[in-house]
N, C-alpha and C positions, 0 to 999 in steps of 0.2 A: 343387526347388521354385522357383516364380517369385513374387516379392513384388510388392505394389502400388507401392511406392516405395522407392528407396534414396537416402540423402543421404550424401555423402562430403565430408570436409574435416578440419579440426583439431577434434576433438570433445572437449568438456569432460565427462568421465565422472566417476563418484564417486571414482575413484582418481587423477584428474588429467587432464592433456591428452594425448590420443593422436593423433599425426600419421598422415596417410594412413588415416584411420579411416572405416568405413562403418556406417550404421545402416539396417537393413532393416525396413520397415513392412508389416504385414498386418492388414487390418480395423481400422485406426486405432490399432493397438498396436505397440510396438517388439517385433519378432519375433526379431531377431538383431543382434548387433554383432560386427564383425570388422575386419580390417586388410588393406590392399593391394587386391587384385582384388575388386571388388564382385560379388555374385551377380546372376543375372538378375532383372529387374524391369520392370514396365510403364513406370515412369518413373524416371529417374536425374537427380539434381541434384548435380553435382560442383562444389564451391565452392573447390577448390584449397586455398590457405593461409588462407582465412577461417575464423573460429571458428564451430563449431556448438555451441550452448548449449541446455540445457533451457528451455522456455518460461517466461517470468517469471511469478511469482505475486505480484501486488500486494496486500499485506495490508491496505490501507486506502484505499478509494475512496468517493466520495459521488456516485454516478451519478444518483440520483433526488431530490436535494434541491432542484432548480430546476424541471425539467420534469415531475416526478413519475415514475411507472413507465416512461413512454415515453422517459425520459432514457437508458435502457439502450442504445438504438440508437446515438445519436451517441457516447456515452461508450465503448462497446465497439469501435466502429470505431477510435477513437483508441488504444485498448489494443492492438489488433493491429498498428497502425503503430509502436507502441513496443516490440514484441516480447513483449507481455504476453498470455498465452493463458488466464490465469485471474485474475479479480479477486475480492477479498473485500469485499463492499459493506456499508457502514455502515447502521444501521437507521433513520436520521433522514430518512425519505421525506417528500415533499411530497404531500398536506398532513398525513398522519398517520404516526406511527412504526410500525415493525414490532414489535408487542408482543402480537399475538394469532395464533392459528392461522389465522383467516380472512385476515388481512393477509399472513401468510406464503404461503398458497395463491395469493393475488392476485399477489404478487411473483414467485413461481415461474412462474405463467402468463405474466407479462410477460417473463421471461427466455426462455421457450420461444417467444414470438412476436416478440421485439425484439432479443435479444442476439446479437452476433457472436462473443463469446468465452465461455468457461465461467465460471460465477459460483458462488461460495460466499457464504453470508449470515450476518451478525450479526443478532441480535435484541436487544431492549431490554425494560425494565420501566418503565412509567409511574409517576409519583408517585401513591401511594395505591392502586395496582393490586394490590399483594400479589404473592406468588411462585407462586401456584397454576398459572399458565400456563407456567411455565418448563419443566417436565418434558415437556409436550406439544410445545413448540417444539424441545427437544433431541431428542426421539424422531423428529421430522419432519426432522431433519438440519441445524439451524442449527449453526454451528461455534464460536460464542462469544456472549457477551453484552456489551453496551457501555452504560455509563452516564456521566453527567457530574456534576461538582461545581460547575458554573456553568451558568446558563441562557442559551442563545442564542435560544431561542424557547419560549414557555410550553407549547406542545403538542408540536411536532416535535422540539425539542432542549431538554428541561427539566432542571432540577437535581434530583438525588436527595438528600434529607437523609441524615445519617449513620445514623440508626436504620434507615431502609429499606435503605440500602446494606449494613448489617450483616446484615439478613435475606436479602438477595439473595446475599450471599457464603455464608452458611450453606446456602442452598438449592442453590447451585452445586456443592457438594462431592460429593454422591452422583451428580450428573449427569456429573462429570468434565470440565466445560467451563470455560475461563478466563473471567474477568470483566475487562473492559478499562475504563479510565477516561480521560476528558478531564480533565486534571489542573490546574485553576486554582481558587483560593479566591475564591468569589463576593463576599464582603464586602470583601476587600482590593481586588479589581479594581474593583468598582463605586465604592468610596470614592475610589480613586486617579483614576479617570476623571472623577469629579465635580470633584475638585480641579483637574485639568488644564483642564477646560471652564471652570471659574470664572475661572481665570487666563488664559484665552485661548490656552492651549498646545494647539492642535488641528491642527498640521501633521503630515505623515506621520512625521517623526522622533520625535514624542511618543508613538507607539504603544508602542514598547518600554518606556520608563519608566512608562507608565501601567499596564502589566501586569508588575510587578516580579518578579524571580526568586523572591523569598520567597513570592509567591502560588502559584507552581507547586510549589515545594518543600513548602510546608505542606500542600497538597492531596495531594501524592504521599505524604507521611509518614503522614497519617491513613489513607489507603487501604491502604497497606502494613501498617500496624499492625492494621487490621481483618482483613486477610488472614492475618497471623501468628496472630491470636487464633482464627480459624475453620478454618485449614488450607486455605482456598480458594486457587486459582491467580489471583493478582492481576497485572494487566498494565497498564503505562502506555503509551498509544498514541503519544504524541509528546513525547519528552523533548528540551528545547532547551538544556540546560545540563549540563556534566560533573558537577556536584554531584548531579544527578538520577540519573545512572548509578552514582555512588558510593553513593548511598542504596539503590538497588536491590541492589547488590552486598552492602552491609552487612546488609540484611534477609535476603537469601538465605543469608548466612553464619550467621544466627541461626536458620535452619530454615524460613524462609518460602518458599512457592512464588511467588517474585517475579521478574518479567521486565520488560524495558523495550525499547521500539522507538524508532527515530529515523526521521524523514522526510528524504529526500535533500536538501531545500532547506536544512536546518540545517547540512549539511556543505559547502554551496557559497556561500550568501549571508551577508554580514556587514552588520549594520545601519549602523554608522558609514561603511563603505566604499560601500555601495550605495544607501542610502535617498534621497539627493538625486537620483540618476539614475533610480530606479524608482518612488519615491513609494508610493502606495497599491497599486500593482501587486505589491508584495512583502509586503502585509499578510497575515499568518497569525496564528493564536492557538494556543498560546503564541507570542509574537513571535520573529522572527529577532533574535538578540542580537549584541552587539558583542564581538569579541575571543576567541571560543570555538571557531572552526573547528578549529584544530590540536588542542585538547584533546578535541574530539568525535571527531576521527579517531583519536586515541590510544585512546579508549574502544572504537572499532571494532576496532582492532588488538589490544587487550587482551581481546577476546572478551566484552565487557560488553554488547554490543548483540544483542538476540535476532534481529532482522532489520530490513531497511530498506524503507520504503514511500514512496508518493507523497503520500498524503492529497489526492488529486485532488478538486478542487471544480469543479462544472460551472456556475459563475457567469459571466454575460456581463460584459464589461469595463465596461459602464455602471454595474454595481454598485459599481465602484471610484471613479467620477467624482463625488465629493462634496466639498463645501466643507470639511467637518471629517473628519479621519481616523477619528473615532469613529462616523461615520455610514456609512463605507465597509464593504463586506462583507469578511469574512475568508476566505481560502482562494484557492488558485491552481490552474489546470489543470496537470497534471504527468505524464500517462501517456506522452507521447511523449518526455519528457526524463528520465524516471526512470533508465533504463539508461545512456543516453549521458552524463548528468551524473556519475553515480557512476563509471563506467569512466574518463572523462577525468580526473577528479580523482585517482582511485586509481592510474591509470597514471603520473601525475606523481610519486606517492609511492612506489610499489612496483614499477613496471615492468609491461609489457604482460601477460605470462603470469599474474603474481600478481593483476593487476587483474581479468582475465576469470574466474579461479577464484573470487575474492572475490565478483564479481557473481553467479555461479551459486550460490554458497553463501548469500549474504544476500538474494537476490531470487528464488530458486527453491527450493532444498532446505529452508532454514530456515522460511520462511513456510508451505510445504506441510506440513512436520512439525508446526508450531505449531497449525495449524487442522485437523489430522486428515485431510489430503488425500494425504499420502504413504503408500504408495509409488506410488499412481496418478499423482500429480503431483510435480514438483520435481526429478526426476533422469532422466537418460538411462539406462534399465536395461530389460532384457528383461521384458515384462509390463506396463510402464507405458504410459500414454497417449503417443502419438507427438506430443508438443508440443515443437517445435524452433524455434530462431531462428538464422538465419545473420547474424552480425555482421561487417560489412566495416570493416576498419581504414583510416584515412585521414581527413584533415580534412573536416569536413562543417559548413557554416554553417546553423544552425537558423533557419528562417523561420516564425514563428507564423502568418503568413497562409496557410500551406499545411497546417496541421494538419487532422485529419480529424473533429474533434468539432463543427465549426461555431462554436466560440468564437473562434478565430483571434487569440488574444492570449496572451502569456506573459511573465513576467519574464526568461526566457531568450532572448527574441527577439534575433537577431543574434549570439548567441554561437557560437563554433566548438568543436565536439566532435571527438574523435579517433576516433570510431566511429559507425556508423550501422546501422540495420536494413536488410538486403538482402531477406530473405525470412522470413516467419512461417508456420509449419505448425502447425495445430491438429488434434489427433487424426488425423494423417496426411494432412490436406487442406491444400494451399497456400491461405492466406487473405489474404496480403499479399505482393506482389512488385512490383518496379520502381516503387515509390511509390504503388501502387494497392491499394485494398481489393477483393478478389475473392471474398469470402464473401457469404452472404445473411443478412439479418436473421432471427433465429429458429434459426440453426444452432448457436448456443451452448447449453450445457446447464447446469442446476442441478446442482452437485456437493455432495452432502451430506457431512457429516463422517463419517468411518469410525467404527464403533462403538468406544467406549472399552473397552479390555480391563482 
């Protein structure tokens, strides 16, 4: 048999790293895996000692929050450049959130016309909407629901009160889908920001204390308690503090279906160390905190983190250039730095082989499994989509001016990573190589969640 493509290198397989390994692709699917001499194929990519890893699955992106549904095109170009072959996009689209079947259909159509990578989708429930639409959205393939305990926008990103959250959690149980939370207490945060404004404390370094840790923990605790009462799978999308992971662990020990995720920037940036240098460019919510990086890495090592995501936000840098930190937009671009940031920091802690295995685990297999995309996505295995990334070791200076999303800014600008993406392959097709996107808009697909068994 002759295959369409064979990729040969140091492959990160489910059972570990295999040297001199080849992966044969036929019809966009992994057809065979072997070692040493590769079989005949139309194309051969031999990367020597470079790592071949399953395509990353970024479990938290905001592709459509600024440019609307057309935002898929630039965002997914950036994803491919970062070795990400599947994104899981949040429902807070501009101008309206994904909370109805009609809006889901429109978003799928946008994926089919604009996207370069594959896309799975969150849905949400609007305040006062009720839960009747949830079953139809689940049937159509959304992979999870997302709500917030704090309002960022009255329509696109509203707050859900506790009584409606309770009903949403009850309704999610027979659907088998997780419900995820943006976890900040609105009353605490708004009162704290008001006090800071009144006192004239509006510099970038005041963002962290204006959104205190207790605001995050109190919102987390209420949500997990509601989950425990209903039997729902409750998930916290961005925990910034080790106490948050301890809380998730404690609720899970009590029988709750509770999980927590961390965004890669919480493992890299420290407010006290970096705020004077980066200012509003590192503003995210919940905020980057001070003195927690080591403890958060310990949570990763202790297996308390469900997976690691980017929380990519497609805001232009002008959104950050305000006189008051409280008027600056929250969120940073992160698709092209997700893997390199994690690997570089993990390599310093665990070594190169352990770092690449952890990258594949936390950014491929685990998010794919969480969102019901495995075994189609997330691992290099026979029968899976041939989503592959070649990672080249060696110092690489990251230049935000050369990113592929048109935003061209990042808090990581100028940092040196110890790994970079050489080639990205999506469903057997080379889509990024030699620093260039070589896919076409609309070649990405909507990936529905597999049926819950």
